[in-house]
C-alpha positions as CSV (number, residue, x, y, z in Angstrom):
1,X,1.9,-7.9,6.1
2,X,0.0,-10.5,4.5
3,X,0.8,-13.9,5.8
4,X,-1.3,-17.1,5.5
5,X,1.0,-19.5,7.2
6,X,0.3,-20.9,10.7
7,X,1.9,-18.5,13.2
8,X,4.5,-21.0,14.5
9,X,5.8,-21.6,11.0
10,X,5.4,-17.9,9.9
11,X,7.7,-16.7,12.8
12,X,10.4,-19.1,11.5
13,X,10.3,-17.9,8.0
14,X,11.4,-14.6,6.4
15,X,8.5,-12.5,5.3
16,X,6.9,-13.5,1.8
17,X,8.1,-10.1,0.3
18,X,11.7,-11.2,1.0
19,X,11.5,-14.6,-0.6
20,X,12.8,-15.0,-4.2
21,X,10.0,-16.0,-6.5
22,X,10.4,-17.2,-10.1
23,X,8.5,-15.0,-12.1
24,X,8.2,-16.8,-15.4
25,X,5.6,-19.3,-14.2
26,X,3.5,-16.4,-13.0
27,X,3.2,-14.6,-16.3
28,X,0.5,-16.7,-18.0
29,X,-1.6,-16.4,-14.8
30,X,-1.5,-12.7,-14.8
31,X,-2.1,-12.5,-18.6
32,X,-5.2,-14.8,-18.2
33,X,-6.3,-12.5,-15.4
34,X,-6.2,-9.4,-17.3
35,X,-7.9,-10.9,-20.5
36,X,-10.7,-12.1,-18.2
37,X,-11.3,-8.8,-16.6
38,X,-11.1,-7.0,-20.1
39,X,-13.7,-9.5,-21.4
40,X,-16.0,-9.2,-18.6
41,X,-15.6,-5.4,-17.8
42,X,-14.9,-3.7,-21.2
43,X,-16.4,-0.5,-19.8
44,X,-13.5,-0.3,-17.3
45,X,-11.0,0.0,-20.2
46,X,-13.2,2.4,-22.1
47,X,-13.3,4.7,-19.1
48,X,-9.5,5.0,-19.1
49,X,-9.6,6.8,-22.4
50,X,-6.1,8.0,-23.2
51,X,-4.7,6.3,-20.2
52,X,-5.3,2.9,-21.8
53,X,-1.8,3.3,-23.1
54,X,-0.3,4.3,-19.7
55,X,2.2,2.0,-18.3
56,X,1.4,1.5,-14.4
57,X,3.4,-0.1,-11.7
58,X,1.4,-1.6,-9.0
59,X,3.7,-2.3,-6.1
60,X,2.1,-4.7,-3.7
61,X,4.5,-4.1,-0.9
62,X,4.1,-7.3,0.9
63,X,4.6,-9.5,-2.3
64,X,8.1,-10.2,-3.5
65,X,7.4,-8.6,-6.9
66,X,5.6,-5.6,-8.4
67,X,3.0,-5.6,-11.3
68,X,3.3,-3.9,-14.6
69,X,0.0,-3.0,-16.1
70,X,-0.8,-1.5,-19.5
71,X,-4.6,-1.5,-19.9
72,X,-4.7,-1.1,-23.6
73,X,-7.2,-3.7,-24.9
74,X,-5.4,-4.7,-28.3
75,X,-2.2,-5.3,-26.3
76,X,-3.0,-6.0,-22.7
77,X,-0.1,-6.3,-20.3
78,X,-0.3,-7.5,-16.7
79,X,3.0,-9.3,-15.6
80,X,5.1,-9.6,-12.5
81,X,8.3,-7.6,-12.6
82,X,11.4,-7.3,-10.1
83,X,11.4,-4.2,-8.1
84,X,15.0,-3.7,-9.0
85,X,14.1,-3.8,-12.8
86,X,11.0,-1.9,-13.2
87,X,10.0,-1.1,-16.8
88,X,9.6,2.4,-17.9
89,X,6.3,3.7,-16.6
90,X,4.2,6.8,-16.2
91,X,2.4,6.2,-13.1
92,X,2.9,4.0,-9.9
93,X,1.0,3.1,-6.9
94,X,2.3,1.1,-3.9
95,X,0.4,-0.3,-1.0
96,X,-0.1,-3.5,0.8
97,X,-2.3,-6.3,-0.6
98,X,-5.2,-5.6,1.9
99,X,-5.4,-2.0,0.9
100,X,-5.2,-2.7,-2.9
101,X,-7.8,-5.3,-2.6
102,X,-10.2,-2.9,-0.8
103,X,-9.5,-0.3,-3.5
104,X,-10.0,-2.8,-6.4
105,X,-13.5,-3.8,-5.2
106,X,-14.4,-0.3,-4.0
107,X,-15.1,-1.7,-0.5
108,X,-14.0,1.5,0.8
109,X,-14.1,4.9,-0.4
110,X,-11.3,5.4,-2.9
111,X,-10.6,9.0,-1.8
112,X,-10.4,7.9,1.8
113,X,-7.8,5.3,1.0
114,X,-5.8,7.8,-1.1
115,X,-5.8,10.5,1.6
116,X,-5.1,8.1,4.4
117,X,-1.6,7.6,2.9
118,X,-2.1,3.9,2.9
119,X,-1.1,4.1,-0.7
120,X,1.8,5.8,-2.2
121,X,1.4,7.2,-5.8
122,X,3.9,8.9,-8.0
123,X,4.2,9.9,-11.6
124,X,1.0,10.7,-13.6
125,X,-1.5,11.3,-10.9
126,X,-4.4,11.9,-13.4
127,X,-3.8,8.6,-14.7
128,X,-3.9,6.9,-11.3
129,X,-7.1,8.8,-10.5
130,X,-8.7,7.8,-13.7
131,X,-7.9,4.2,-13.0
132,X,-9.2,4.3,-9.6
133,X,-12.4,5.9,-10.8
134,X,-12.9,3.4,-13.6
135,X,-12.6,0.7,-11.0
136,X,-15.0,2.3,-8.8
137,X,-17.7,2.2,-11.4
138,X,-17.3,-1.4,-12.2
139,X,-20.5,-3.4,-11.5
140,X,-19.7,-6.4,-9.3
141,X,-16.4,-7.6,-7.9
142,X,-13.2,-7.8,-10.0
143,X,-11.6,-9.9,-7.3
144,X,-14.6,-12.4,-7.3
145,X,-14.4,-12.5,-11.2
146,X,-10.7,-13.5,-10.8
147,X,-11.3,-16.0,-8.1
148,X,-14.0,-17.7,-10.3
149,X,-11.4,-18.4,-13.0
150,X,-9.7,-20.8,-10.4
151,X,-12.8,-22.5,-9.3
152,X,-13.5,-23.6,-5.7
153,X,-9.8,-23.1,-4.6
154,X,-10.0,-19.6,-6.0
155,X,-13.1,-18.9,-4.2
156,X,-11.7,-20.3,-0.9
157,X,-8.5,-18.2,-1.3
158,X,-10.4,-15.0,-1.8
159,X,-12.6,-15.7,1.1
160,X,-9.4,-16.3,3.2
161,X,-7.9,-13.1,1.8
162,X,-11.0,-11.1,2.4
163,X,-11.1,-12.4,6.0
164,X,-7.4,-11.4,6.5
165,X,-8.1,-8.0,5.1
166,X,-10.7,-7.5,7.9
167,X,-8.0,-8.1,10.5
168,X,-7.9,-10.6,13.4
169,X,-11.1,-11.2,15.5
170,X,-11.3,-10.3,19.1
171,X,-9.1,-13.3,20.0
172,X,-6.4,-12.4,17.7
173,X,-7.2,-15.3,15.3
174,X,-7.7,-14.8,11.5
């Protein structure tokens, strides 16, 4: 589970995935992110072909919400949704943040992640594989592009998340 709080405080609070989060303030941020990625990596969307119009659910299991993605450039959608009220979708992928971050930036072989069962996929498997292959072919880092949108705080947050994705060091510290 992803937890960036100091250990004594983290032990006293429920996991982040159990906390209620107002979704409305997040929507403009997600919209800005998907527009930025589309502008910087149009080839990603072109590679999706017929799956541009596919509705994907990306369930980041250690977040208190899921994401709805429709990668159709004329009408892009990336929005936070409640798990109990998922929109109609053709494909879904679920995994913890660390695993999804590794997959987004192709830091690890996508096939290895899929077959390790760190991710759960359902629905249109062809659409999910097409999305994953399109992300594998992106030059550079999508995560770094998103972090740059938020300036130095974004870059610091990504560095912290990447460090956490590597796991604790030999002394158990992040």
